[in-house]
C-alpha positions, -999 to +999 in steps of 0.1 A: +551-155-951+525-161-924+490-169-936+465-142-928+444-147-896+410-159-901+384-132-896+356-136-871+321-135-885+303-104-874+282-108-843+246-108-851+229-075-841+205-077-813+171-069-825+157-038-809+132-047-784+099-031-787+073-025-761+071-004-729+104-017-715+126-009-745+137+026-734+145+014-698+167-014-711+186+009-734+192+034-706+205+007-682+228-007-709+243+027-715+249+034-678+265-001-674+288+005-705+299+040-693+307+029-657+344+021-652+356-010-634+372+012-607+339+025-596+329-009-583+361-013-563+362+023-548+338+018-518+357-012-505+391+004-508+381+036-490+368+019-458+395+014-431+397-019-413+375-019-382+390-028-348+371-049-323+359-029-292+368-058-269+404-067-265+414-101-277+422-128-252+459-126-260+461-088-255+471-077-219+452-048-202+476-020-192+485-017-155+475+019-153+440+011-165+437-016-139+449+007-112+425+035-121+396+011-123+405-003-089+408+031-073+374+042-087+358+010-073+374+014-039+366+052-037+329+045-045+328+018-019+345+040+008+321+068+000+291+046+004+304+032+037+312+067+050+277+080+040+260+051+058+282+056+088+276+093+089+238+087+086+239+063+115+260+087+136+237+116+128+206+095+138+223+085+171+233+122+177+197+133+171+184+107+196+210+118+222+200+155+217+163+146+222+171+126+253+192+155+266+163+179+261+139+155+279+164+152+308+168+189+311+130+194+312+128+166+338+156+183+358+137+216+358+106+199+370+125+181+398+141+214+408+107+230+411+094+200+431+124+201+454+120+239+460+083+233+467+091+205+492+117+227+509+090+255+513+065+230+526+090+216+550+099+251+563+062+258+568+057+224+586+087+232+609+071+266+617+038+250+625+055+223+646+073+250+666+040+270+671+022+238+682+050+229+706+049+264+722+011+263+725+012+228+739+037+239+765+015+268+774-015+246+777+003+221+799+015+249+822-020+263+824-035+229+832-009+223+859-016+257+874-054+250+874-049+216+890-029+232+918-056+258+926-090+251+943-122+245+924-132+274+902-166+289+903-178+292+867-200+322+874-170+340+890-146+329+863-166+347+836-165+384+846-168+417+829-151+451+832-183+471+838-218+464+854-235+471+820-214+445+803-222+421+832-259+427+827-256+422+789-237+390+794-264+377+818-292+386+793-275+368+764-271+337+785-308+338+794-318+343+758-297+312+748-313+292+776-348+301+764-339+288+729-327+256+744-360+252+764-382+258+734-361+233+713-364+206+740-401+211+744-405+207+706-385+174+707-407+161+735-438+169+715-425+150+686-417+120+708-452+121+723-439+129+758-460+161+761-493+170+748-500+198+724-517+221+749-487+218+773-464+225+744-483+256+733-486+270+768-448+265+775-438+280+742-461+310+747-447+316+782-411+315+773-416+333+739-430+363+758-401+362+783-376+359+754-391+389+737-386+410+768-350+397+772-341+405+736-356+440+739-334+446+770-303+433+751-309+458+723-312+487+748-280+475+766-261+472+733-272+506+722-262+522+756-228+504+755-224+515+718-220+480+706-246+482+679 
């Protein structure tokens, strides 16, 4: 027979703590005793293993991913280049359109100037022809006058009726009296004649001019020239 196992002495009971922290310690010890060992391991077992967002150095990138990335890069670059080229071409086109409008406006002005020059040239040609005809007429008249004898001025100026002849003579006399009075006034200003001589001469010819002008008015009224 086996000898009986020795019995362990009873563990000394923990004295109940007293004070304000006694109830809190008892509650914490009960919660710790009631909690199972599996409750501490559950959060770690439920989390799946995390994968790194970046591929490792020994992992190869798929060829399809590289091709798509390269196509996107090239497409973006081509679009940028095309946009820049289209903007440059549009700017050039706008400049060409502006230059075209300016050239059309200048062409219209040149056409107006050419039309005006053509009109002026036509008028100048007409004047030249008129002057040439008058010059020829004058040359023929001069040649005819040189071939004839000396012309009497009094006989050259004639009238169609005796009344017109008298009127012409009176007008000439009136103009001559004006010239005489003018010359006497100039002589007085230069001191060539005295004042009494000037007054006597002006009085004499003024009286005669009055009678001449009165006769002119009667002749014009009779000839119905008034």
